[in-house]
C-alpha positions in Angstrom: 0.0 0.0 0.0 1.4 3.4 -1.0 1.7 6.1 1.7 3.2 9.6 1.9 6.9 9.3 2.6 6.7 12.0 5.3 4.0 9.8 7.1 6.3 6.8 7.0 9.2 8.9 8.5 7.0 9.9 11.4 5.7 6.4 12.0 9.2 4.9 12.2 11.5 7.3 14.0 15.2 6.7 14.0 15.0 3.9 11.4 16.5 3.4 8.0 13.7 3.0 5.5 13.7 1.4 2.0 10.8 2.8 0.0 9.7 1.9 -3.6 8.7 5.3 -4.9 5.3 5.4 -6.6 4.9 9.1 -7.1 7.3 12.0 -7.4 6.9 15.7 -7.1 7.5 18.5 -9.7 11.3 18.4 -8.9 11.5 14.6 -9.0 11.5 14.4 -5.2 9.9 11.2 -3.8 6.5 11.9 -2.3 4.6 8.6 -2.1 5.8 5.0 -1.9 5.6 1.5 -0.5 7.7 0.6 2.5 9.8 -2.4 1.5 12.0 -2.7 4.6 13.1 -0.9 7.7 16.1 -1.4 10.0 17.9 0.4 12.9 21.2 0.5 10.9 22.1 1.2 7.2 24.0 -2.0 7.0 21.1 -4.1 8.3 18.8 -2.4 5.7 21.2 -3.4 2.9 21.3 -7.0 4.0 17.5 -7.1 3.5 17.4 -5.4 0.1 17.9 -7.0 -3.3 16.6 -4.1 -5.5 19.1 -1.2 -6.1 16.4 1.1 -7.4 15.0 1.8 -3.9 14.8 5.2 -2.1 16.6 5.0 1.2 16.2 7.5 4.0 16.9 7.9 7.7 14.2 9.3 9.9 16.3 10.6 12.7 19.4 12.7 13.2 22.2 11.3 11.1 25.0 10.2 13.5 28.3 12.0 13.0 30.1 8.8 12.3 27.5 7.1 10.2 29.0 4.6 7.8 27.2 4.8 4.4 27.9 2.5 1.5 
């Protein structure tokens, strides 16, 4: 079920989210999508994902020493 991305960010605080974007705004920004996976760390999220064409976002403050890959 597609939902507003900002709603998903509020529902899952301090989580990494993988979202299949179903609607984009006028500047190609993701607006609506389907939640595919969520995890407390970026690494854990990548272990669950098989599709590289997924929008990833973090819903909390990004830690200073976050490791992104």
